[in-house]
Legacy VTK file of the C-alpha trace (Angstrom):
# vtk DataFile Version 3.0
C-alpha trace
ASCII
DATASET POLYDATA
POINTS 59 float
-14.358 8.894 89.188
-15.072 6.675 92.162
-12.179 4.636 93.563
-12.612 1.595 95.748
-10.773 1.147 98.989
-8.798 -2.119 98.837
-10.100 -4.753 101.239
-13.464 -3.098 101.849
-16.305 -4.644 99.899
-20.007 -5.216 100.395
-21.813 -8.428 99.509
-25.610 -8.390 99.559
-25.641 -12.209 99.603
-23.610 -12.272 102.818
-25.734 -9.483 104.290
-28.931 -11.489 103.665
-27.400 -14.732 104.951
-27.562 -16.569 101.632
-23.894 -17.551 101.824
-24.345 -19.071 105.289
-27.389 -21.085 104.195
-25.551 -22.427 101.135
-22.602 -23.464 103.320
-24.887 -25.263 105.768
-26.655 -27.126 102.959
-23.320 -28.165 101.458
-22.053 -29.470 104.812
-25.228 -31.398 105.634
-25.750 -32.988 102.217
-22.125 -33.375 101.196
-22.978 -31.782 97.840
-20.994 -28.629 97.015
-22.997 -25.549 95.982
-20.253 -23.987 93.857
-19.486 -24.929 90.275
-15.836 -25.591 91.073
-16.680 -27.733 94.105
-19.224 -29.761 92.171
-16.784 -30.355 89.306
-14.089 -31.433 91.775
-16.453 -33.855 93.526
-17.696 -35.414 90.262
-14.120 -35.696 88.977
-12.962 -37.506 92.095
-15.957 -39.861 91.910
-15.064 -40.771 88.315
-11.408 -41.345 89.223
-12.367 -43.542 92.202
-14.764 -45.544 90.016
-11.999 -46.054 87.442
-9.560 -47.177 90.151
-12.047 -49.743 91.478
-12.617 -51.107 87.968
-8.867 -51.470 87.459
-8.449 -53.286 90.786
-11.053 -55.868 89.755
-9.179 -56.712 86.548
-6.818 -59.599 87.184
-3.856 -60.174 84.910
LINES 1 60
59 0 1 2 3 4 5 6 7 8 9 10 11 12 13 14 15 16 17 18 19 20 21 22 23 24 25 26 27 28 29 30 31 32 33 34 35 36 37 38 39 40 41 42 43 44 45 46 47 48 49 50 51 52 53 54 55 56 57 58
């Protein structure tokens, strides 16, 4: 049975530079490349849109 050494891992995406390219694209475009980041960005856009709509309503 093969046991892993904690803290030592290998990522082929990092080795090929894919992670770095994705990070650069995300910084330049402002669009996250991860599912969680994209969901967070869309959620905040919806909340901000809702806040602006509520500010325009006068009582």
